[in-house]
C-alpha positions as a Python dict, from the first residue, in 0.01 Angstrom:
ca = {
    (1, 'M'): (0, 0, 0),
    (2, 'N'): (-408, 128, 41),
    (3, 'H'): (-601, 192, -271),
    (4, 'F'): (-569, 509, -275),
    (5, 'L'): (-180, 564, -337),
    (6, 'L'): (-215, 251, -583),
    (7, 'H'): (-485, 430, -775),
    (8, 'Q'): (-287, 746, -811),
    (9, 'K'): (60, 562, -954),
    (10, 'M'): (-182, 363, -1188),
    (11, 'K'): (-295, 727, -1332),
    (12, 'L'): (55, 872, -1346),
    (13, 'L'): (120, 544, -1553),
    (14, 'N'): (-131, 628, -1721),
    (15, 'T'): (-78, 946, -1813),
    (16, 'Q'): (315, 939, -1836),
    (17, 'S'): (236, 630, -2124),
    (18, 'K'): (3, 839, -2337),
    (19, 'L'): (244, 1132, -2377),
    (20, 'G'): (567, 895, -2409),
    (21, 'L'): (250, 710, -2714),
    (22, 'V'): (226, 1143, -2903),
    (23, 'L'): (639, 1193, -2870),
    (24, 'L'): (691, 855, -3024),
    (25, 'M'): (419, 869, -3252),
    (26, 'L'): (588, 1315, -3340),
    (27, 'F'): (936, 1122, -3354),
    (28, 'L'): (789, 871, -3568),
    (29, 'L'): (624, 1093, -3807),
    (30, 'L'): (845, 1297, -3862),
    (31, 'P'): (1081, 1294, -4177),
    (32, 'S'): (697, 1192, -4394),
    (33, 'L'): (590, 1541, -4214),
    (34, 'S'): (880, 1711, -4394),
    (35, 'Q'): (875, 1547, -4684),
    (36, 'A'): (502, 1593, -4754),
    (37, 'Q'): (670, 2012, -4666),
    (38, 'T'): (859, 2072, -4976),
    (39, 'D'): (638, 1947, -5240),
    (40, 'T'): (636, 2280, -5415),
    (41, 'L'): (295, 2415, -5400),
    (42, 'T'): (236, 2793, -5442),
    (43, 'T'): (138, 2986, -5120),
    (44, 'P'): (194, 3361, -5004),
    (45, 'S'): (562, 3459, -4896),
    (46, 'D'): (348, 3503, -4579),
    (47, 'S'): (216, 3143, -4495),
    (48, 'I'): (264, 3018, -4187),
    (49, 'M'): (254, 2616, -4042),
    (50, 'I'): (1, 2514, -3765),
    (51, 'T'): (-22, 2136, -3669),
    (52, 'I'): (-376, 2118, -3488),
    (53, 'M'): (-451, 1783, -3290),
    (54, 'M'): (-796, 1722, -3254),
    (55, 'K'): (-828, 1467, -2915),
    (56, 'H'): (-1170, 1216, -2955),
    (57, 'H'): (-1439, 1297, -2709),
    (58, 'Q'): (-1378, 916, -2601),
    (59, 'D'): (-1676, 927, -2367),
    (60, 'K'): (-1910, 940, -2768),
    (61, 'N'): (-1890, 652, -2980),
    (62, 'I'): (-1740, 738, -3327),
    (63, 'E'): (-2106, 697, -3478),
    (64, 'E'): (-2195, 1027, -3165),
    (65, 'L'): (-1906, 1197, -3284),
    (66, 'R'): (-1981, 1160, -3636),
    (67, 'E'): (-2333, 1265, -3616),
    (68, 'I'): (-2189, 1608, -3414),
    (69, 'R'): (-1906, 1644, -3687),
    (70, 'N'): (-2211, 1599, -3949),
    (71, 'K'): (-2448, 1843, -3793),
    (72, 'N'): (-2116, 2157, -3759),
    (73, 'G'): (-2052, 2082, -4118),
    (74, 'F'): (-1692, 1928, -4066),
    (75, 'L'): (-1629, 1815, -4391),
    (76, 'E'): (-1785, 2155, -4522),
    (77, 'N'): (-1575, 2401, -4312),
    (78, 'F'): (-1324, 2221, -4228),
    (79, 'P'): (-1066, 2339, -4288),
    (80, 'P'): (-1101, 2657, -4455),
    (81, 'P'): (-1044, 2728, -4840),
    (82, 'S'): (-744, 2948, -4819),
    (83, 'A'): (-528, 2685, -4608),
    (84, 'R'): (-337, 2414, -4785),
    (85, 'V'): (-318, 2011, -4602),
    (86, 'I'): (54, 1913, -4532),
    (87, 'N'): (-33, 1626, -4379),
    (88, 'W'): (-385, 1442, -4171),
    (89, 'Y'): (-344, 1136, -3962),
    (90, 'V'): (-485, 934, -3701),
    (91, 'M'): (-333, 867, -3400),
    (92, 'M'): (-523, 613, -3312),
    (93, 'G'): (-641, 579, -2879),
    (94, 'I'): (-560, 999, -2956),
    (95, 'G'): (-772, 1131, -3238),
    (96, 'Q'): (-608, 1335, -3577),
    (97, 'V'): (-346, 1593, -3670),
    (98, 'V'): (-394, 1807, -3854),
    (99, 'T'): (-62, 2018, -4048),
    (100, 'L'): (-212, 2311, -4241),
    (101, 'K'): (-27, 2577, -4386),
    (102, 'I'): (-212, 2940, -4414),
    (103, 'P'): (-141, 3265, -4506),
    (104, 'A'): (-98, 3474, -4202),
    (105, 'S'): (-364, 3717, -4233),
    (106, 'E'): (-598, 3438, -4241),
    (107, 'L'): (-527, 3284, -3930),
    (108, 'R'): (-869, 3428, -3788),
    (109, 'N'): (-1105, 3242, -4038),
    (110, 'L'): (-912, 2938, -3948),
    (111, 'N'): (-1013, 2899, -3608),
    (112, 'I'): (-1335, 3063, -3657),
    (113, 'A'): (-1363, 2708, -3911),
    (114, 'V'): (-1234, 2521, -3628),
    (115, 'E'): (-1528, 2679, -3393),
    (116, 'K'): (-1809, 2590, -3558),
    (117, 'S'): (-1725, 2267, -3724),
    (118, 'V'): (-1421, 2117, -3515),
    (119, 'W'): (-1516, 2184, -3133),
    (120, 'G'): (-1782, 1939, -2998),
    (121, 'A'): (-1640, 1603, -3175),
    (122, 'F'): (-1306, 1678, -3100),
    (123, 'S'): (-1078, 1903, -2803),
    (124, 'T'): (-834, 2070, -2997),
    (125, 'E'): (-462, 2196, -2941),
    (126, 'F'): (-300, 2436, -3178),
    (127, 'Y'): (65, 2431, -3240),
    (128, 'P'): (339, 2667, -3445),
    (129, 'T'): (517, 2447, -3720),
    (130, 'Y'): (806, 2438, -3940),
    (131, 'D'): (1002, 2267, -4139),
    (132, 'L'): (1284, 2163, -4007),
    (133, 'Y'): (1387, 1851, -4256),
    (134, 'P'): (1602, 2149, -4539),
    (135, 'V'): (1819, 2181, -4216),
    (136, 'I'): (1860, 1874, -4079),
    (137, 'K'): (1924, 1830, -4454),
    (138, 'E'): (2205, 2046, -4483),
    (139, 'A'): (2394, 1918, -4126),
    (140, 'K'): (2379, 1562, -4294),
    (141, 'E'): (2557, 1703, -4595),
    (142, 'K'): (2812, 1837, -4415),
    (143, 'L'): (2863, 1571, -4205),
    (144, 'K'): (2927, 1382, -4453),
    (145, 'E'): (3207, 1616, -4682),
    (146, 'S'): (3361, 1623, -4358),
    (147, 'Q'): (3428, 1252, -4333),
}
């Protein structure tokens, strides 16, 4: 097999491995995410949950990333005051995953906070998120009662 094909196959395997790792981590974290979301704090009825995956720029070391975050005012500006942190995890080799609950009207402010304080140290992906745990819990209870 020539060098180019071998390199392409290794690149594909590396990409698939990373995707598999991300999916595995999300699967393993789902129960703790759901349990944390059931905490009772007052939030507006129009609140939405959003998960932000902040991927480290791997061409920079941790000190360079910290310097960029400090320069951007990361700790001062993210998340915005209107956001409630549901979870904040590190996915080793990937970056940080933050799930927030915010009033829908504050989505623009969240976006601005990310652009001002997160970009440069991280690339970002946003995912609308909802709490599936109550549905799963109810289905399990119904299954248990029917047996």
